[in-house]
RODO-2510 file (C-alpha; in nm, 4 decimals, decimal comma):
residues 251
     n   res          X          Y          Z
     1     m    -0,0012    -0,0022     0,0075
     2     s     0,1170     0,3502    -0,0835
     3     p     0,2067     0,5852     0,1946
     4     a    -0,0331     0,8776     0,2458
     5     p     0,0922     1,2449     0,2481
     6     r     0,1050     1,4316     0,5649
     7     r    -0,0562     1,7524     0,6160
     8     s     0,2606     1,9289     0,5451
     9     g     0,2792     1,7680     0,1947
    10     i     0,5796     1,5534     0,2970
    11     w     0,5746     1,1909     0,1778
    12     r     0,7531     0,8975     0,3351
    13     l     0,8892     0,5839     0,1732
    14     p     0,7017     0,2619     0,2234
    15     g     0,8108     0,0936     0,5503
    16     g     0,9183    -0,2088     0,3781
    17     g     1,1402    -0,0220     0,1349
    18     v     1,1540     0,0459    -0,2337
    19     l     1,2998    -0,1502    -0,5150
    20     r     1,5923    -0,0530    -0,7461
    21     v     1,6601    -0,2857    -1,0518
    22     h     2,0450    -0,2134    -1,1707
    23     h     2,3487    -0,4020    -1,2128
    24     d     2,4526    -0,2558    -0,8795
    25     p     2,1345    -0,1271    -0,7036
    26     a     2,3499     0,0240    -0,4045
    27     a     2,5675     0,2342    -0,6371
    28     l     2,4886     0,5975    -0,7357
    29     p     2,4882     0,6568    -1,1184
    30     a     2,7975     0,7935    -1,2472
    31     h     2,8489     1,1742    -1,2595
    32     v     2,8744     1,2746    -1,6258
    33     d     2,9549     1,6167    -1,7969
    34     a     2,6235     1,6122    -1,9544
    35     v     2,2456     1,6492    -1,9141
    36     g     2,1023     1,3317    -1,7807
    37     p     1,8570     1,1364    -1,9935
    38     h     1,6124     1,0539    -1,7210
    39     r     1,3061     1,2461    -1,5884
    40     f     1,4543     1,4060    -1,2812
    41     d     1,8165     1,4163    -1,3581
    42     d     2,0264     1,7247    -1,3170
    43     p     1,9360     1,9633    -1,6249
    44     r     2,2674     2,1623    -1,5867
    45     p     2,5877     2,0404    -1,7919
    46     r     2,9327     2,1229    -1,6726
    47     t     2,8430     2,2439    -1,3143
    48     a     3,0605     2,1928    -1,0157
    49     d     2,7683     2,0663    -0,7907
    50     r     2,6000     1,8348    -1,0226
    51     y     2,3739     1,5783    -0,8586
    52     v     2,2595     1,2243    -0,9698
    53     m     1,9330     1,0364    -0,8879
    54     r     1,8560     0,6776    -0,7944
    55     y     1,5257     0,5763    -0,9533
    56     t     1,3199     0,3149    -0,7587
    57     a     0,9499     0,1858    -0,7250
    58     t     0,7480     0,0311    -0,4814
    59     t     0,6936    -0,2779    -0,6651
    60     l     0,8974    -0,4641    -0,9284
    61     r     0,6159    -0,4268    -1,1767
    62     g     0,6372    -0,0491    -1,1311
    63     c     1,0145    -0,0620    -1,1862
    64     l     0,9659    -0,2643    -1,5055
    65     f     0,7219    -0,0449    -1,6499
    66     e     0,9754     0,2454    -1,6128
    67     l     1,2628     0,0419    -1,7513
    68     l     1,1076    -0,1463    -2,0389
    69     a     0,9073     0,1303    -2,2001
    70     w     1,1572     0,1905    -2,4649
    71     l     1,1146    -0,1762    -2,5795
    72     r     0,7514    -0,1431    -2,6618
    73     p     0,7213    -0,2257    -3,0584
    74     h     0,5945     0,0194    -3,3119
    75     p     0,3349    -0,1508    -3,5269
    76     d     0,4603     0,0289    -3,8399
    77     a     0,8198    -0,0735    -3,7932
    78     a     0,7155    -0,4237    -3,6880
    79     a     0,5245    -0,4543    -4,0208
    80     r     0,8290    -0,3381    -4,2152
    81     e     1,0524    -0,5757    -4,0439
    82     a     0,8525    -0,8604    -4,1104
    83     a     0,8377    -0,7548    -4,4860
    84     v     1,2231    -0,7432    -4,4923
    85     i     1,2690    -1,0677    -4,3134
    86     g     1,0106    -1,2204    -4,5492
    87     d     1,1968    -1,1196    -4,8471
    88     a     1,5273    -1,2443    -4,7129
    89     d     1,3890    -1,5985    -4,6052
    90     g     1,5363    -1,7536    -4,9230
    91     e     1,8065    -1,9902    -4,9345
    92     g     2,1371    -1,8540    -4,7898
    93     a     1,9658    -1,5975    -4,6038
    94     a     2,1135    -1,4687    -4,2529
    95     p     1,9358    -1,6434    -3,9812
    96     r     1,6710    -1,4501    -3,7981
    97     a     1,7521    -1,2822    -3,4705
    98     r     1,5808    -1,4316    -3,1772
    99     p     1,2830    -1,1806    -3,1186
   100     w     1,3495    -1,1748    -2,7374
   101     q     1,7260    -1,1034    -2,7638
   102     v     1,7111    -0,7543    -2,6663
   103     l     1,5103    -0,8071    -2,3602
   104     e     1,7320    -1,0955    -2,2642
   105     d     2,0381    -0,8783    -2,2976
   106     f     1,8810    -0,5920    -2,1038
   107     l     1,8004    -0,8300    -1,8052
   108     r     2,1470    -1,0150    -1,8036
   109     g     2,3272    -0,9160    -1,4790
   110     r     2,0685    -0,7066    -1,3408
   111     q     1,9653    -0,7289    -0,9688
   112     v     1,6910    -0,6202    -0,7461
   113     g     1,7932    -0,4117    -0,4458
   114     v     1,5603    -0,3199    -0,1538
   115     l     1,6495     0,0429    -0,0210
   116     l     1,5150     0,1690     0,3026
   117     g     1,5032     0,5370     0,4165
   118     p     1,2772     0,5514     0,7073
   119     g     1,3418     0,9087     0,7841
   120     l     1,3558     1,0479     0,4247
   121     r     1,1434     1,3522     0,3233
   122     l     1,0018     1,3562    -0,0271
   123     l     0,7646     1,5728    -0,2285
   124     s     0,5113     1,4443    -0,4776
   125     i     0,5346     1,5753    -0,8386
   126     d     0,1632     1,4774    -0,8508
   127     d     0,0681     1,7362    -0,5665
   128     p    -0,1225     2,0185    -0,7508
   129     a    -0,0385     2,2591    -0,4790
   130     l     0,3288     2,1754    -0,5508
   131     q     0,2619     2,1947    -0,9248
   132     a     0,1146     2,5250    -0,8714
   133     r     0,4277     2,6649    -0,6982
   134     l     0,6528     2,5149    -0,9487
   135     d     0,4645     2,6798    -1,2182
   136     r     0,5948     3,0123    -1,0916
   137     e     0,9614     2,8975    -1,0856
   138     p     1,1424     3,1051    -1,3681
   139     a     1,3096     2,8143    -1,5441
   140     v     0,9930     2,6106    -1,5574
   141     r     0,7950     2,9071    -1,6534
   142     a     1,0449     2,9694    -1,9399
   143     l     0,9860     2,6122    -2,0790
   144     l     0,6042     2,6738    -2,0414
   145     d     0,6068     3,0098    -2,2310
   146     s     0,8545     2,8761    -2,5128
   147     p     0,6721     2,8217    -2,8598
   148     q     0,7176     2,4266    -2,7727
   149     g     0,5377     2,4931    -2,4474
   150     h     0,2445     2,6630    -2,6097
   151     a     0,2295     2,4147    -2,8937
   152     a     0,2163     2,1144    -2,6532
   153     l     0,0202     2,2547    -2,3771
   154     a    -0,1832     2,5507    -2,5019
   155     p    -0,2657     2,4802    -2,8642
   156     s    -0,5776     2,6923    -2,8664
   157     g    -0,4039     2,9744    -2,6978
   158     g    -0,3879     3,1167    -2,3304
   159     t    -0,1232     3,0298    -2,1027
   160     a     0,0632     2,6939    -2,0544
   161     h     0,0690     2,5724    -1,6938
   162     l     0,2324     2,2948    -1,5210
   163     d    -0,0183     2,0205    -1,4516
   164     e    -0,0523     1,6331    -1,5016
   165     a    -0,0462     1,6889    -1,8705
   166     a     0,2997     1,8835    -1,8498
   167     i     0,4459     1,6424    -1,6032
   168     r     0,3698     1,3295    -1,8235
   169     l     0,4832     1,4555    -2,1615
   170     a     0,6758     1,1722    -2,3335
   171     t     0,8791     1,4363    -2,5150
   172     d     1,1903     1,6430    -2,4864
   173     l     0,9923     1,9202    -2,3530
   174     g     0,8457     1,6950    -2,0939
   175     r     1,1728     1,5821    -1,9969
   176     a     1,3162     1,9394    -1,9583
   177     l     1,0056     2,0384    -1,7464
   178     t     1,0449     1,7551    -1,4981
   179     q     1,4229     1,7990    -1,4757
   180     a     1,3812     2,1875    -1,3947
   181     c     1,1136     2,0950    -1,1323
   182     s     1,3914     1,8509    -0,9993
   183     l     1,6533     2,1238    -0,9755
   184     a     1,4112     2,3847    -0,8405
   185     l     1,3038     2,1343    -0,5411
   186     r     1,6570     2,0290    -0,4759
   187     d     1,7321     2,4036    -0,4094
   188     r     1,4640     2,4349    -0,1560
   189     d     1,5234     2,4882     0,2179
   190     p     1,4799     2,2640     0,3673
   191     r     1,6107     2,0349     0,0987
   192     p     1,3895     1,7357     0,0088
   193     d     1,5538     1,3763    -0,0133
   194     g     1,3382     1,2876    -0,3167
   195     i     1,0547     1,3114    -0,5485
   196     h     0,7535     1,0821    -0,5417
   197     y     0,5721     1,0181    -0,8891
   198     r     0,3338     0,7944    -1,0649
   199     s     0,4344     0,5855    -1,3272
   200     r     0,2974     0,7244    -1,6790
   201     h     0,2020     0,3597    -1,7591
   202     d    -0,0138     0,2914    -1,4441
   203     d    -0,1251     0,5192    -1,2008
   204     a    -0,1408     0,2456    -0,9341
   205     e     0,2443     0,2236    -0,9609
   206     d     0,4200     0,4573    -0,7030
   207     c     0,7800     0,5536    -0,8038
   208     w     1,0527     0,7409    -0,6242
   209     a     1,3422     0,9498    -0,7600
   210     l     1,5991     0,9850    -0,4752
   211     y     1,8808     1,2630    -0,4746
   212     d     2,2351     1,1488    -0,4273
   213     h     2,2225     1,3291    -0,0766
   214     a     1,9427     1,1075     0,0504
   215     p     2,1016     0,8550     0,3298
   216     v     1,9548     0,5211     0,2156
   217     q     2,0236     0,1822     0,3346
   218     i     2,0489    -0,1335     0,1348
   219     a     1,8590    -0,3826     0,3037
   220     r     1,9259    -0,6619     0,0512
   221     v     2,0216    -0,7463    -0,3233
   222     v     1,8998    -1,0434    -0,5020
   223     p     1,9622    -1,1119    -0,8877
   224     l     1,6967    -1,1020    -1,1331
   225     d     1,6011    -1,4729    -1,1535
   226     p     1,3269    -1,6608    -1,3922
   227     g     1,3083    -1,9074    -1,0914
   228     n     1,1756    -1,6564    -0,8708
   229     e     0,7902    -1,6614    -0,9118
   230     q     0,7292    -1,3063    -0,8028
   231     q     0,9788    -1,1762    -1,0483
   232     r     0,8553    -1,3854    -1,3247
   233     t     0,5090    -1,2934    -1,2696
   234     a     0,5920    -0,9413    -1,2829
   235     l     0,7869    -0,9500    -1,5890
   236     q     0,5204    -1,1506    -1,7547
   237     e     0,2589    -0,8899    -1,6896
   238     v     0,4605    -0,6132    -1,8447
   239     a     0,5576    -0,8092    -2,1275
   240     a     0,1964    -0,9256    -2,2118
   241     l     0,0754    -0,5616    -2,1735
   242     w     0,3100    -0,4376    -2,4385
   243     a     0,3496    -0,7668    -2,6543
   244     l     0,6998    -0,8209    -2,5712
   245     p     0,8580    -1,1313    -2,6810
   246     l     1,0000    -1,3172    -2,3578
   247     p     1,2977    -1,5129    -2,3308
   248     p     1,2168    -1,8924    -2,3026
   249     e     1,3299    -1,9015    -1,9434
   250     w     1,1067    -1,6110    -1,8444
   251     s     0,7842    -1,7592    -2,0213
***
């Protein structure tokens, strides 16, 4: 069950911890001299105090939704691929790649870590009161007032605002908006330890982006294992929803 926000708007991690799927769940992402690719990464390249984020979810299913969305097949691309493969199926054609190979490669070596942070203070990006305050942040406002912001969020005229539609945009603009919000929240006093958000793929899945300054404890780490019934069920649910071919050991 998801934790309820307190009157102050502060959220807490679930008592049983949150899950991170990664080759090394305990490690922080590496600092790089570029804008990060993820929703709440530091938007500032080449700054001395760059920060990084750990991305987690309450359930393994929630983790897999966030991690595997890039594998969702495009119907037109799939049809073109099938046509090309059909034309090349004659004698001497190169053997067809296993359809589950990309997913199998992605899963290989990844582990599931349970992260605890009983005293952490988090803010929810889905809180309308917080969205209203962030709407007035200069960096956020500049993106909303840009031509791209108007086209995406106020196509019929008027003013674009930060709301759930803006937060969930799966575009470069949407990514820039959530990253600008992340920086604005990190610069608050007192500084929060992370951001709660709901998966774009299922509102029931709570996700948690934790700043690198958040003191977390690693309770345990286990490998992603097709012999683990709970793990196998979670992957099967996500794969079935998106028609992802499963490696045989996960089927």
